[in-house]
C-alpha positions as CSV (number, residue, x, y, z in Angstrom):
1,M,-6.0,13.2,33.7
2,E,-6.7,16.4,31.7
3,S,-9.9,18.2,32.7
4,I,-12.0,21.2,31.9
5,H,-14.0,23.5,34.1
6,R,-17.7,23.9,34.2
7,W,-19.7,26.3,36.4
8,S,-22.7,25.0,38.3
9,Q,-24.9,26.2,41.1
10,N,-22.4,24.9,43.6
11,G,-19.5,26.7,42.0
12,R,-16.8,25.5,39.6
13,V,-16.2,21.8,39.2
14,R,-13.6,19.9,37.2
15,L,-14.8,17.4,34.6
16,P,-12.4,15.0,32.9
17,L,-12.0,15.4,29.2
18,T,-12.9,11.8,28.7
19,R,-16.4,12.7,29.9
20,F,-16.8,14.5,26.6
21,F,-14.8,12.4,24.2
22,N,-15.4,8.9,25.6
23,P,-17.4,7.0,22.9
24,T,-19.2,5.1,25.6
25,H,-20.5,8.2,27.3
26,R,-24.0,9.6,26.5
27,N,-22.6,13.1,25.7
28,C,-20.1,11.9,23.2
29,G,-22.6,11.9,20.3
30,V,-23.1,15.7,20.7
31,W,-19.4,16.4,20.7
32,G,-18.9,14.0,17.8
33,F,-21.6,15.8,15.8
34,F,-20.0,19.2,16.2
35,L,-16.6,17.6,15.3
36,S,-18.1,16.1,12.2
37,L,-19.5,19.5,11.2
38,T,-16.1,21.1,11.6
39,L,-14.4,18.5,9.5
40,M,-17.1,18.6,6.8
41,N,-16.1,22.3,6.3
42,K,-12.5,21.2,5.6
43,K,-12.1,20.8,1.9
44,V,-9.6,18.3,0.4
45,Y,-9.0,18.9,-3.3
46,I,-7.8,15.9,-5.3
47,I,-6.0,16.5,-8.6
48,P,-5.4,13.4,-10.7
49,G,-2.3,12.6,-12.8
50,W,-1.6,12.6,-16.5
51,Q,-4.6,11.6,-18.7
52,E,-6.5,10.4,-15.6
53,T,-9.7,11.5,-13.9
54,C,-11.2,11.0,-10.4
55,R,-13.2,8.1,-11.8
56,R,-10.1,5.9,-11.5
57,K,-10.2,3.5,-8.6
58,Q,-7.2,4.8,-6.8
59,Y,-8.7,8.3,-6.5
60,Q,-12.1,6.8,-5.6
61,N,-10.4,4.9,-2.8
62,L,-8.6,7.9,-1.5
63,S,-11.8,10.0,-1.7
64,K,-13.8,7.3,0.2
65,A,-11.1,7.1,3.0
66,L,-11.2,10.9,3.4
67,K,-15.0,11.1,3.4
68,N,-15.2,8.4,6.0
69,K,-13.1,10.7,8.2
70,G,-15.6,13.5,7.6
71,Y,-13.8,15.6,5.1
72,N,-15.4,17.4,2.2
73,V,-13.7,16.0,-0.9
74,V,-13.6,18.0,-4.1
75,C,-12.3,16.4,-7.3
76,K,-10.6,18.7,-9.9
77,N,-9.8,17.0,-13.1
78,V,-7.2,18.5,-15.4
79,D,-8.0,19.4,-19.0
80,W,-4.8,18.1,-20.6
81,D,-5.7,19.9,-23.9
82,K,-5.4,23.3,-22.1
83,K,-2.5,25.1,-20.6
84,M,-2.0,24.2,-17.0
85,S,-1.4,27.8,-16.0
86,E,-5.0,28.6,-17.2
87,Q,-6.4,26.0,-14.8
88,I,-5.1,27.4,-11.5
89,F,-8.0,27.7,-9.1
90,E,-8.5,29.6,-5.8
91,V,-8.5,27.5,-2.6
92,E,-9.7,28.2,0.9
93,K,-7.1,29.1,3.5
94,D,-8.1,26.0,5.6
95,S,-8.2,23.6,2.7
96,I,-5.9,20.8,1.7
97,V,-4.7,20.2,-1.9
98,F,-3.5,16.8,-3.0
99,G,-2.0,16.4,-6.4
100,F,-0.7,13.2,-7.9
101,S,2.1,12.9,-10.5
102,M,1.5,15.5,-13.2
103,G,-1.5,16.7,-11.2
104,A,0.9,17.6,-8.4
105,L,2.4,20.2,-10.8
106,L,-0.9,22.0,-10.9
107,A,-1.0,21.7,-7.1
108,R,2.4,23.4,-7.0
109,L,1.2,26.3,-9.3
110,I,-1.7,26.8,-6.9
111,A,0.6,26.7,-3.9
112,Q,2.7,29.5,-5.5
113,K,-0.4,31.7,-5.7
114,Y,-2.6,30.8,-2.7
115,K,-1.9,30.1,0.9
116,N,-3.7,27.1,2.4
117,T,-3.3,24.6,5.2
118,L,-1.3,22.0,3.3
119,T,-0.4,21.0,-0.2
120,I,0.6,17.4,-0.8
121,F,2.8,16.7,-3.8
122,A,2.2,13.0,-4.3
123,S,4.7,11.3,-6.6
124,M,5.1,14.6,-8.4
125,T,6.8,14.7,-11.8
126,P,10.3,15.8,-10.7
127,L,11.2,19.4,-11.4
128,R,14.5,18.3,-13.0
129,H,12.4,17.5,-16.1
130,F,11.9,21.2,-16.6
131,K,15.6,22.1,-16.6
132,G,16.4,21.2,-20.2
133,G,18.5,18.3,-21.4
134,E,17.6,14.7,-22.0
135,Q,15.1,14.4,-19.1
136,E,13.0,17.4,-20.4
137,K,13.1,15.9,-23.9
138,V,11.7,12.6,-22.5
139,L,8.9,14.4,-20.8
140,V,8.1,16.4,-24.0
141,D,7.8,13.1,-25.9
142,V,5.2,12.0,-23.4
143,V,3.0,15.1,-22.6
144,G,3.9,17.5,-25.5
145,K,6.1,20.5,-25.8
146,R,3.2,23.0,-25.3
147,L,2.4,21.7,-21.8
148,V,6.0,21.4,-20.7
149,K,6.8,24.9,-21.9
150,D,3.8,26.4,-20.1
151,I,4.6,24.7,-16.8
152,K,8.3,25.6,-17.1
153,K,7.4,29.2,-17.7
154,H,5.2,29.5,-14.6
155,L,7.3,27.4,-12.1
156,Q,8.6,29.6,-9.2
157,P,10.9,28.7,-6.3
158,R,8.7,30.1,-3.5
159,L,5.4,28.6,-2.3
160,K,2.8,30.4,-0.2
161,S,1.4,27.1,1.2
162,K,3.0,24.6,3.5
163,S,3.9,21.5,1.4
164,I,5.1,18.0,1.7
165,L,6.6,15.7,-0.9
166,L,5.7,12.0,-1.0
167,Y,7.0,9.1,-3.2
168,G,6.7,5.4,-3.1
169,D,9.9,3.6,-2.1
170,K,10.0,1.9,-5.5
171,E,10.1,5.2,-7.3
172,N,13.6,5.9,-6.1
173,E,13.1,9.6,-5.5
174,N,14.0,11.8,-2.6
175,A,11.0,12.7,-0.5
176,D,9.9,14.1,2.8
177,I,8.0,10.9,3.3
178,V,8.6,7.6,1.5
179,I,5.7,5.1,1.3
180,K,6.7,1.5,1.8
181,N,6.1,-1.2,-0.8
182,T,4.7,1.4,-3.3
183,D,5.5,2.3,-6.9
184,H,4.0,5.1,-8.9
185,E,0.5,4.5,-7.6
186,I,-1.9,5.4,-4.7
187,S,-1.6,2.2,-2.8
188,E,-3.3,1.3,0.5
189,N,-0.1,2.4,2.3
190,Y,-0.2,5.6,0.4
191,I,-3.8,6.3,1.4
192,R,-3.1,5.6,5.0
193,E,-0.2,8.0,5.0
194,V,-2.2,10.8,3.3
195,V,-5.1,10.4,5.7
196,K,-2.7,10.5,8.6
197,L,-1.0,13.7,7.2
198,I,-4.3,15.4,6.7
199,K,-5.6,14.5,10.1
200,H,-2.4,15.9,11.7
201,N,-2.7,19.2,9.9
202,T,-6.4,19.9,10.5
């Protein structure tokens, strides 16, 4: 069993780590309190998708799951009437950025400029839609030429932030992680995977 050292009047003694992290032990509350304080300083930014805000249930569910784990959740709605490049915001080095669908493109622009712990591109609008041809035309028909032109102009190949790409298995896209039984939505499976990813990286 792993242990830590503590100095006492009788010299150094070895104490098992479970003494401090066992939920049934009287000292666990103190360590849990300090752990909660540490996590509350970890910000998770949520950027919603096209024409959506954080009021939508799927973002509320994700926010609730993260807050229950002790994270400080900050919602950043996109103003779709403005250029996306004008809405890039600075993030802390130890923060996590989560962007969904078109919102993941803003997360990408942020990751190009700022280095943070992790950026999650969740079901991001594929970059092939910004390379001309029929697919770009389809996107222009949905979100408008001005927005597509602005994003296309500012996309860069290099990121300063560590990133990971997620898609639902029903979206039929290549990804670092594929979420089972999920289409273009933040399902319960999606939330579980995102929470696991964030916990692993903080």
